[in-house]
Residue, then its C-alpha position, 0 to 999 in steps of 0.5 A: m167927468t172928463d178932464p178938460r186938459v186931457a179932452r183938449d190933448v185929444a185930437p179928433p180924427r181928421r176926415h182926410d184919414h177917413l178918405r184916405k182909407t177909403a180911398l186904399v180900399v177902393a183902390a184895392c178892390a178895383a185892382w182885384i176886380y181889374s186882375a179877376v176879369h183880366f184873368f179871365v179873357s186873357g188866361i180862360r178865354q182866350p187859350l180856350h180859343n186858340f189852336y195855334g202856338d209852339f206847343l203845337a208845333s212840337f207835338p204831336s212828334w213824327r217819331l212818337s206817332v209812328l210808334l204809338g200808331r197814332l199818325d192820324l194826330y200828325r198829319g195836317s198838324l203844325a207840327e207836321r210842317w214845322a217838323v220839315a221846316f229845316r229839312s226834308r228828309i227825316p223829320v225833326w223834333h222840337y223841344g227837350p225830350v222830357a216835354h215828349l215825355v209828359t205829354l205822352p198821355l195825350f195821345a190817348f185823346g181821339n183828336l189833336r183839339s181835345a188833346y189841346l184842350a187836355w193840356l191846358v187843364a195840365t197847364y193850370a195845374f202847373l201854374l197851380v203848383s207853381l204858386v204854392l212852391a213859390a209861396r213856400a219858396f219865398d218870405l212873401r208875408g206882407v207883400r202876398w198880394i202884390a205877387l198875386l196881383a202882379i202874377l195876374n196881370f203878366v202877360p208873358l203868363y198869358e202868353a204862355l197859357t195861350q200856347r200851352n207853353i213847356e216853360i210853365f212846367e219849367v218854373a214849376l221843376i225849378l221851384a220845385a228844385f229850389v225848395l228841395m236846394r232850401a231843405e238841403r236835399q241836393s240830390a233831390a233838387g239835382i235831379v229835378i233841375g236834370f229834368a227841367a234841363m231836359t224838357k227846353f235845355l235852357p236851364l242846363i245854366f245850373i249844372p255849371y253853377f252847381a260846380v262853382k258853389r261846390m254842390w258836388n251832390a246836385l252836380a252828381a245828380s243832374l248830370i247822371t239824370v241829363v245823362s240818363i235821358a240823354v242816352a233815352a232820346e238818342l235811342v227813341f228820336g236821335w239827336r240828329n233830328s232834334g230841331t234845337v240842334i240843327q238851328l244851333l249849329r246854323g247859328s239861331f240868331l232871329s231877326s223877329g220881333l218876338n225875339q227878346s234876348l240879347s242878340g235880338m236886341i243887338i240885331r234890332l240896334l244894327r237894323w236901327t243904325h244901318s250898321s254892316l257889322s255881323a249881328a251873329t259875331l257881335s251876339r256871340v261876342a255879347i254872349v261870351a262876355g255875359l256868361a263870363g261876366l256871370s261866372w266872375i260873380f258867382l266865383k266871387t260869391r261861392r263861399c257865400a250862404g244865404i243868397e240863394d234866391l238872388e243866385w237862382g234870380t241871376l242864373i234865370v235872367a241870364m238864361v232867358l236873355l242870353p241864348p241865341h234867341n227866344q221868345q216873350y213867352y219865356f220870360v214867364m220864367l222871370l216871375f222867379p227873380f221878380l218873386a225874389l227881390l220882393a221878398r227882400r224888399l229890394y230896389l222897390s222902385w226900379l223893380a216896378i219900373s222893370f214890371l211894367l215894361v216885361g209884364a205889360p199889366v195893361p191889355f194890349r187890345l186897349l191900346g190898339p191894333g198894333a200896340f203889341s207889335i210895336y211893345l214887341h218891335a221896340g225890344i221893350p221887354f228886352i230893356g225891362a228884363a235888362i234892368l231886372a238882370v242889373l237888380c239881380v246883380r247888384a243885390l248879389r254884390h251889395v246883400p251881406c251874405s253868411 
């Protein structure tokens, strides 16, 4: 028989504990169902019905269309209109030369629509590779489901998928370089960063970082890769015909809701306050100050080891926010710092706020026809990314390093 004294000491299971567990299971199931539906609607159906975007403004280039005898793809395309948007003489080319290298197989398709569909399949492959690499790059044990739910509800990812932007390919390259760096394969990591830098130039910010951190093999490998590709691009395209170079020489500070860079926010603030100050001048000062602050931080931490994930995350936030202009889909690259901070369980409340502002997990079509425009023109993605930048810098300064 059971001792009655023991029986009195054993508390019966409380009913509200069972209800709490049931509520958690129901909430988890609802979150997964919502995320699956969100991915289908925004990540599959929406891209399949889209035939417009920045990728089609760069592909096919006039030069490669001539060399490959495929002017039929070029004529009447968005790329043809954008090739003469900055000048009417020799058509310009956009993005980096590696973007044109990886899209060469698309010239084998009979028409531009089928090539665009094939590139969507390739973009899904880049996304899958990125997910596999992220699982290797970050210790997400215990929070994998949170990470995956966040990725499946990240609006910049859906913008990049819908337009088939090259940024998803860049994310895969940066993650691959980081995994290689963690495996102490500096030269290989430098080569991959070199390819990423010549895809759309933003990862060029890693080259001075390698110098500050005295990663000489990575620095040499990335420089050799960049210079080699640059020479080849001069022979094929000519850098004087680069749309990116032409835009940068003209200042490239854009007053647009799509511009979620630091300069874009400065332009908004000046417009809201009816200020007569020069947006270009203030933007240049702010960008230089940002780069100077970034350099100071890395000089202070250059002897630290074991914080590479935070350093790379900080670099990625900087390379997204500090260009003269950007687009909302650039923020797909912020998945790296989000995952880095999540893996370390740092500043989770503020990280969630930043994610909600940048990721906007609720489809805008549910909030009304003008919701997305208001979201962009108010600079809400920039505010979220700025919070993320503060979190990354704070982590760099306060996390112990070996």
